[in-house]
Backbone as CSV, one residue per row, in Angstrom:
resi,resn,N_x,N_y,N_z,CA_x,CA_y,CA_z,C_x,C_y,C_z
1,UNK,0.842,-1.188,0.000,0.000,0.000,0.000,0.880,1.241,0.000
2,UNK,0.581,2.176,-0.872,1.356,3.396,-0.984,0.939,4.388,0.086
3,UNK,1.947,5.050,0.691,1.605,6.079,1.665,1.098,7.304,0.917
4,UNK,0.356,8.152,1.598,-0.269,9.295,0.929,0.769,10.263,0.374
5,UNK,1.899,10.442,1.062,2.946,11.331,0.561,3.525,10.832,-0.748
6,UNK,3.729,9.526,-0.835,4.256,8.930,-2.065,3.243,9.083,-3.195
7,UNK,1.981,8.785,-2.904,0.944,8.909,-3.939,0.865,10.342,-4.446
8,UNK,0.957,11.305,-3.526,0.886,12.714,-3.908,2.078,13.088,-4.797
9,UNK,3.275,12.710,-4.383,4.472,13.021,-5.164,4.434,12.337,-6.518
10,UNK,3.977,11.106,-6.546,3.892,10.371,-7.809,2.858,11.007,-8.736
11,UNK,1.743,11.446,-8.183,0.716,12.103,-9.004,1.252,13.403,-9.594
12,UNK,1.961,14.172,-8.793,2.555,15.424,-9.288,3.571,15.111,-10.384
13,UNK,4.450,14.163,-10.106,5.490,13.817,-11.076,4.887,13.291,-12.367
14,UNK,3.867,12.469,-12.268,3.225,11.916,-13.465,2.594,13.017,-14.312
15,UNK,1.928,13.947,-13.666,1.301,15.050,-14.400,2.349,15.925,-15.068
16,UNK,3.421,16.206,-14.351,4.486,17.023,-14.921,5.171,16.307,-16.074
17,UNK,5.379,14.997,-15.917,6.018,14.225,-16.977,5.136,14.212,-18.226
18,UNK,3.845,14.054,-18.048,2.936,14.070,-19.195,3.006,15.420,-19.908
19,UNK,3.067,16.485,-19.149,3.169,17.812,-19.760,4.498,17.972,-20.482
20,UNK,5.565,17.464,-19.881,6.878,17.566,-20.511,6.943,16.753,-21.792
21,UNK,6.309,15.598,-21.797,6.321,14.748,-22.989,5.550,15.377,-24.135
22,UNK,4.557,16.167,-23.823,3.759,16.781,-24.884,4.447,18.009,-25.469
23,UNK,5.476,18.483,-24.818,6.191,19.660,-25.300,7.402,19.244,-26.131
24,UNK,7.837,20.144,-26.986,9.100,19.908,-27.687,10.212,20.048,-26.659
25,UNK,11.353,19.350,-26.838,12.435,19.441,-25.865,12.860,20.868,-25.553
26,UNK,12.809,21.736,-26.549,13.223,23.115,-26.306,12.231,23.871,-25.435
27,UNK,11.023,23.321,-25.263,10.016,23.989,-24.447,10.079,23.580,-22.983
28,UNK,10.900,22.586,-22.673,10.986,22.150,-21.282,11.723,23.235,-20.510
29,UNK,11.041,23.848,-19.609,11.590,25.006,-18.915,12.139,24.619,-17.551
30,UNK,12.878,25.543,-17.000,13.424,25.310,-15.673,12.315,25.218,-14.629
31,UNK,11.153,25.815,-14.914,10.055,25.728,-13.948,9.550,24.286,-13.834
32,UNK,9.514,23.540,-14.956,9.101,22.141,-14.881,10.126,21.329,-14.108
33,UNK,11.404,21.573,-14.389,12.449,20.876,-13.649,12.338,21.227,-12.174
34,UNK,12.079,22.494,-11.895,11.912,22.925,-10.508,10.732,22.249,-9.839
35,UNK,9.680,22.024,-10.591,8.514,21.347,-10.034,8.847,19.888,-9.688
36,UNK,9.602,19.228,-10.564,10.022,17.857,-10.247,10.924,17.844,-9.009
37,UNK,11.811,18.816,-8.927,12.698,18.896,-7.759,11.888,19.107,-6.485
38,UNK,10.857,19.935,-6.559,10.003,20.167,-5.399,9.256,18.894,-5.012
39,UNK,8.765,18.166,-6.013,8.072,16.905,-5.727,9.030,15.907,-5.086
40,UNK,10.268,15.877,-5.557,11.260,14.961,-4.986,11.632,15.378,-3.562
41,UNK,11.711,16.683,-3.319,12.007,17.166,-1.967,10.878,16.804,-1.010
42,UNK,9.639,16.811,-1.511,8.485,16.475,-0.668,8.476,14.994,-0.306
43,UNK,8.971,14.177,-1.190,9.007,12.726,-0.952,10.327,12.189,-1.502
44,UNK,11.422,12.369,-0.738,12.750,12.035,-1.255,12.978,10.559,-1.564
45,UNK,12.148,9.706,-1.066,12.318,8.286,-1.301,11.562,7.763,-2.504
46,UNK,11.130,8.642,-3.397,10.352,8.202,-4.553,11.245,8.122,-5.781
47,UNK,11.569,6.921,-6.161,12.412,6.711,-7.324,11.761,7.187,-8.605
48,UNK,10.438,7.044,-8.705,9.732,7.455,-9.923,9.891,8.954,-10.163
49,UNK,9.812,9.745,-9.108,9.966,11.187,-9.261,11.383,11.526,-9.706
50,UNK,12.365,10.852,-9.117,13.755,11.076,-9.533,13.943,10.689,-11.002
51,UNK,13.286,9.613,-11.416,13.368,9.188,-12.807,12.801,10.264,-13.740
52,UNK,11.621,10.791,-13.413,11.016,11.842,-14.228,11.874,13.105,-14.220
53,UNK,12.474,13.410,-13.079,13.366,14.563,-12.993,14.536,14.386,-13.958
54,UNK,15.045,13.174,-14.058,16.134,12.908,-14.998,15.739,13.235,-16.427
55,UNK,14.513,12.852,-16.821,14.065,13.163,-18.177,13.870,14.659,-18.364
56,UNK,13.455,15.326,-17.329,13.300,16.774,-17.411,14.660,17.432,-17.645
57,UNK,15.669,17.011,-16.888,17.020,17.544,-17.081,17.543,17.209,-18.481
58,UNK,17.330,15.974,-18.902,17.807,15.556,-20.221,17.136,16.382,-21.319
59,UNK,15.850,16.589,-21.209,15.130,17.402,-22.189,15.608,18.838,-22.222
60,UNK,16.077,19.320,-21.078,16.588,20.687,-20.997,18.057,20.767,-21.408
61,UNK,18.643,19.613,-21.747,20.026,19.604,-22.207,21.068,19.475,-21.116
62,UNK,20.669,19.156,-19.908,21.612,19.023,-18.796,21.806,17.542,-18.473
63,UNK,22.654,16.895,-19.265,22.844,15.455,-19.110,23.545,15.081,-17.811
64,UNK,24.408,15.944,-17.305,25.082,15.657,-16.030,24.052,15.526,-14.906
65,UNK,23.109,16.448,-14.869,22.055,16.394,-13.856,21.095,15.233,-14.120
66,UNK,20.865,14.935,-15.397,19.999,13.799,-15.739,20.599,12.506,-15.205
67,UNK,21.895,12.337,-15.404,22.571,11.138,-14.893,22.434,11.055,-13.381
68,UNK,22.638,12.164,-12.702,22.508,12.167,-11.236,21.100,11.760,-10.801
69,UNK,20.096,12.287,-11.481,18.706,11.966,-11.125,18.406,10.495,-11.411
70,UNK,18.849,9.990,-12.561,18.589,8.584,-12.888,19.341,7.652,-11.952
71,UNK,20.549,8.038,-11.558,21.285,7.212,-10.594,20.548,7.189,-9.253
72,UNK,20.011,8.334,-8.866,19.242,8.388,-7.619,18.011,7.495,-7.716
73,UNK,17.319,7.558,-8.854,16.131,6.720,-9.041,16.499,5.248,-8.927
74,UNK,17.592,4.850,-9.563,18.024,3.451,-9.529,18.453,3.030,-8.132
75,UNK,19.016,3.960,-7.378,19.443,3.656,-6.008,18.231,3.545,-5.074
76,UNK,17.327,4.505,-5.177,16.156,4.540,-4.300,15.241,3.351,-4.563
77,UNK,15.045,3.038,-5.842,14.190,1.913,-6.206,14.837,1.160,-7.364
78,UNK,15.687,0.184,-7.054,16.409,-0.529,-8.109,15.514,-1.344,-9.034
79,UNK,14.214,-1.417,-8.744,13.306,-2.156,-9.624,12.751,-1.290,-10.762
80,UNK,13.153,-0.026,-10.832,12.714,0.844,-11.921,13.612,0.562,-13.125
81,UNK,13.212,-0.374,-13.928,13.994,-0.785,-15.098,14.300,0.398,-16.015
82,UNK,13.339,1.284,-16.304,13.655,2.399,-17.200,14.787,3.304,-16.701
83,UNK,15.001,3.377,-15.398,16.117,4.187,-14.880,17.447,3.580,-15.314
84,UNK,17.560,2.266,-15.218,18.796,1.593,-15.636,18.986,1.720,-17.150
85,UNK,17.907,1.619,-17.888,17.983,1.747,-19.345,18.354,3.173,-19.753
86,UNK,17.793,4.158,-19.070,18.120,5.555,-19.375,19.602,5.819,-19.110
87,UNK,20.103,5.291,-18.007,21.527,5.447,-17.712,22.380,4.800,-18.797
88,UNK,22.022,3.595,-19.181,22.783,2.911,-20.232,22.767,3.734,-21.519
89,UNK,21.611,4.242,-21.880,21.499,5.027,-23.119,22.365,6.283,-23.080
90,UNK,22.310,7.006,-21.966,23.078,8.252,-21.901,24.572,7.959,-21.861
91,UNK,24.968,6.890,-21.197,26.383,6.537,-21.175,26.868,6.148,-22.575
92,UNK,26.035,5.477,-23.348,26.402,5.151,-24.729,26.545,6.441,-25.541
93,UNK,25.602,7.372,-25.365,25.690,8.657,-26.064,26.980,9.388,-25.715
94,UNK,27.455,9.207,-24.498,28.670,9.873,-24.031,29.924,9.036,-24.292
95,UNK,29.781,7.988,-25.085,30.892,7.087,-25.429,31.519,6.449,-24.193
96,UNK,30.658,6.000,-23.283,31.106,5.337,-22.057,30.435,3.962,-21.942
97,UNK,30.773,3.024,-22.840,30.092,1.731,-22.819,30.319,0.940,-21.530
98,UNK,31.460,1.107,-20.891,31.703,0.383,-19.640,30.726,0.834,-18.554
99,UNK,30.429,2.124,-18.518,29.451,2.627,-17.542,28.045,2.156,-17.890
100,UNK,27.751,2.060,-19.180,26.439,1.555,-19.602,26.270,0.109,-19.139
101,UNK,27.292,-0.692,-19.331,27.238,-2.090,-18.895,27.094,-2.166,-17.382
102,UNK,27.807,-1.314,-16.671,27.709,-1.282,-15.210,26.286,-0.951,-14.767
103,UNK,25.652,0.017,-15.416,24.280,0.394,-15.057,23.319,-0.762,-15.288
104,UNK,23.494,-1.467,-16.385,22.613,-2.605,-16.683,22.839,-3.754,-15.708
105,UNK,24.085,-4.003,-15.364,24.371,-5.075,-14.398,23.807,-4.742,-13.020
106,UNK,23.842,-3.469,-12.649,23.247,-3.063,-11.368,21.748,-3.348,-11.380
107,UNK,21.110,-3.071,-12.501,19.680,-3.362,-12.617,19.408,-4.854,-12.538
108,UNK,20.271,-5.641,-13.159,20.082,-7.098,-13.128,20.341,-7.688,-11.748
109,UNK,21.092,-6.990,-10.935,21.274,-7.439,-9.553,19.936,-7.404,-8.822
110,UNK,19.163,-6.358,-9.073,17.845,-6.224,-8.434,16.788,-7.071,-9.126
111,UNK,16.881,-7.164,-10.443,15.868,-7.877,-11.236,16.566,-8.805,-12.235
112,UNK,17.084,-9.924,-11.764,17.884,-10.789,-12.635,17.141,-11.351,-13.836
113,UNK,15.834,-11.380,-13.805,15.066,-11.940,-14.919,14.487,-10.878,-15.850
114,UNK,14.894,-9.629,-15.695,14.346,-8.557,-16.536,14.752,-8.765,-17.996
115,UNK,13.780,-9.014,-18.868,14.138,-9.242,-20.275,14.720,-7.993,-20.942
116,UNK,14.244,-6.816,-20.545,14.751,-5.580,-21.138,16.223,-5.366,-20.788
117,UNK,16.548,-5.552,-19.521,17.929,-5.354,-19.092,18.850,-6.416,-19.681
118,UNK,18.381,-7.659,-19.684,19.194,-8.748,-20.244,19.451,-8.530,-21.732
119,UNK,18.420,-8.129,-22.459,18.569,-7.897,-23.893,19.551,-6.759,-24.162
120,UNK,19.380,-5.649,-23.465,20.270,-4.496,-23.694,21.707,-4.840,-23.335
121,UNK,21.909,-5.561,-22.241,23.267,-5.961,-21.849,23.877,-6.882,-22.903
122,UNK,23.093,-7.818,-23.373,23.576,-8.746,-24.395,24.011,-7.993,-25.660
123,UNK,23.200,-7.035,-26.078,23.550,-6.259,-27.280,24.806,-5.428,-27.079
124,UNK,24.969,-4.871,-25.884,26.174,-4.066,-25.609,27.420,-4.936,-25.561
125,UNK,27.296,-6.086,-24.965,28.466,-6.952,-24.829,28.897,-7.530,-26.180
126,UNK,28.000,-7.578,-27.144,28.341,-8.102,-28.474,29.066,-7.059,-29.330
127,UNK,29.034,-5.818,-28.930,29.678,-4.746,-29.720,31.166,-4.929,-29.789
């Protein structure tokens, strides 16, 4: 059962993420990122909010902050498969395949049967 603080933070983050997804990347403003940060401050243990914050940073062109947010999401809730995948993707974009593999292996530690993580790791290791 979700606590009310988590449900509230998740609802805020979900609404903000939906708004961010409907905008062009150049339209993602610092106010949206600030709103995600506020939601995360209200419920710091919510991996989903940290994950959405990462996409907000990435959309705004701040990949360093996006990585930090996605790492936090993966740490807070290692079962968020998309956080591990987002980390792997950004590390590949930054020409850091070893870090991408590390992110995927961390996800597989929490979810060893995840087909998404296993597939992505397999494809990276074949490169």
